[in-house]
C-alpha positions in Angstrom: 73.7 113.8 141.0 75.1 113.2 137.3 78.0 110.8 136.6 80.6 112.3 134.8 83.1 110.9 132.6 86.0 112.9 132.7 88.2 112.7 129.2 90.2 115.9 129.6 93.5 115.7 128.4 92.9 112.4 126.6 93.9 112.0 122.8 91.4 110.3 120.5 89.9 107.9 120.2 90.4 107.7 124.2 87.1 109.9 124.8 84.8 107.8 122.6 86.3 104.3 123.9 85.8 105.5 127.5 82.3 106.9 127.2 81.4 103.7 125.1 82.9 101.3 128.0 80.9 103.3 130.5 77.3 103.0 128.6 78.1 99.2 127.4 77.8 98.7 131.3 74.4 100.2 132.1 71.1 99.5 130.9 69.9 103.0 131.0 71.1 106.2 132.8 72.8 109.7 131.9 76.5 110.9 131.9 78.2 114.1 131.2 81.3 113.4 129.3 83.8 116.4 129.8 86.7 117.0 127.1 89.0 119.8 126.1 88.9 120.1 122.5 86.0 120.5 120.0 86.9 117.4 117.7 86.6 115.3 120.8 83.0 116.8 121.5 82.2 116.2 118.1 83.2 112.6 117.8 81.2 112.0 121.3 78.1 113.4 119.6 78.5 111.2 116.7 78.8 108.5 118.9 75.7 108.9 120.9 73.8 109.7 117.5 74.9 106.4 116.3 73.8 104.5 119.1 70.5 106.4 119.4 71.1 107.9 122.8 69.8 111.3 123.3 72.4 114.0 124.0 73.1 117.5 124.4 76.5 119.5 123.8 77.6 122.4 125.5 80.7 124.7 125.1 81.9 125.7 128.5 84.3 128.0 129.8 88.2 127.7 129.7 88.1 125.4 126.6 86.1 122.9 128.0 83.0 121.0 126.3 80.2 119.0 127.7 78.2 116.3 126.2 75.1 115.0 128.6 74.1 111.4 127.2 71.1 109.6 128.3 70.5 106.0 127.3 67.2 104.6 127.1 65.1 107.2 126.2 63.8 107.7 122.8 65.5 110.4 120.7 63.6 112.9 119.2 62.8 112.3 115.4 66.4 111.9 114.0 67.6 114.1 111.1 67.2 113.1 107.6 71.0 112.7 107.2 70.8 109.9 110.2 68.1 107.7 108.6 69.7 104.8 106.7 68.2 102.7 104.2 68.0 99.4 106.0 67.8 97.3 102.3 71.2 99.2 101.5 74.6 97.7 102.2 76.8 100.7 103.3 80.0 100.9 101.3 83.2 102.6 102.6 86.4 103.6 100.7 89.4 104.1 102.7 92.2 106.0 101.1 95.7 105.9 102.8 98.0 107.7 100.4 97.7 110.8 98.2 98.9 108.7 95.2 97.1 105.9 93.5 99.4 102.9 93.0 103.3 102.5 93.4 106.3 103.0 91.6 106.0 106.4 89.5 104.9 109.3 91.8 104.1 111.5 89.0 101.8 108.5 87.5 100.2 107.8 90.8 99.3 111.4 91.3 97.7 111.5 87.7 95.9 108.1 88.6 94.4 109.6 91.9 92.9 112.5 90.2 91.4 110.5 87.6 90.0 108.1 90.0 88.4 110.7 92.1 87.2 112.6 89.4 85.3 109.1 88.1 84.3 108.1 91.5 82.4 111.7 92.0 80.6 111.2 88.6 79.8 107.7 89.2 76.3 106.5 89.7 77.0 104.5 92.9 79.3 106.7 95.6 80.3 105.4 99.0 78.9 105.9 101.9 81.8 106.8 103.7 85.2 108.2 102.3 87.9 107.7 105.2 91.2 109.5 104.6 94.1 108.1 106.8 98.0 108.1 106.8 99.1 110.2 103.7 95.7 110.1 102.4 94.7 113.4 104.3 97.0 115.3 102.2 94.0 115.0 99.6 91.5 117.0 101.8 93.4 120.4 102.5 93.8 123.4 100.6 95.4 123.1 97.1 94.5 119.5 96.7 94.2 118.5 93.0 91.2 116.3 93.9 89.5 118.5 96.6 86.8 119.6 93.9 85.9 115.9 93.2 85.7 115.2 96.9 83.4 118.2 97.8 81.4 116.9 94.8 81.0 113.6 96.6 80.0 115.3 100.1 77.7 117.3 98.3 76.0 114.1 96.9 75.6 112.8 100.3 79.5 111.0 101.1 80.3 111.1 104.6 84.0 112.8 104.5 86.3 111.7 107.5 89.8 112.2 108.0 92.0 110.8 110.7 93.1 113.6 113.4 96.2 112.0 114.4 97.2 112.0 110.6 96.5 115.3 109.9 98.6 116.3 113.1 101.5 114.4 112.0 101.7 116.0 108.6 100.8 119.5 110.5 97.8 120.1 108.1 94.8 120.1 110.3 94.7 124.2 109.9 94.3 123.4 106.2 91.4 120.8 106.1 89.0 122.0 103.3 86.3 119.3 103.2 84.6 117.1 105.6 85.1 116.3 109.5 87.9 115.4 111.7 87.6 111.6 113.2 89.5 108.9 115.2 90.4 105.5 114.7 87.7 104.1 116.8 85.1 105.8 114.4 87.0 104.7 111.3 87.1 101.1 112.6 83.2 101.2 113.2 82.4 102.4 109.9 85.0 99.9 108.3 83.3 96.8 110.4 79.7 98.0 109.4 80.1 98.3 105.8 81.6 96.8 102.9 85.2 98.1 102.7 87.6 99.0 100.0 91.1 100.2 100.7 93.3 102.2 98.1 
């Protein structure tokens, strides 16, 4: 009989945290995580992939989703995007505002537009671009820096935005680039890389 990790009704990042706690406590084995939203399913799959676990996600009836995870088995060959260059230190930029700097809002908006354009054209780009708090306003429709962020994503930058923040500003349905993530995943990326916060 398969072990069940029931995360229905839990807000992110609790489904990932509960899943991590379970698999931290066993040497090997299989469990099925049940969630009730697509974002949580995606985050569980990212957790499994980042830990090298074998996993399979399924969409079920009644807006339920399952992710079957197995620890202790060798995964199939990873996708090219999952293979990290072990000689390169990951580099993360956290953007917590839709303006760069303080004082003048008009200047801050102009500086952010200039910064994102220059970053997209730079020889060295971040591995991760994380948007939290007011920074999530930059990844939605009609953002003045949307083209620059899309260019960074096309060049290989992992673009992630805080789901709680998107919900707070009621703009989740306007997300135009990247994926939705949770605070647990954000902390994992920040702790495992060189991080700059704007």
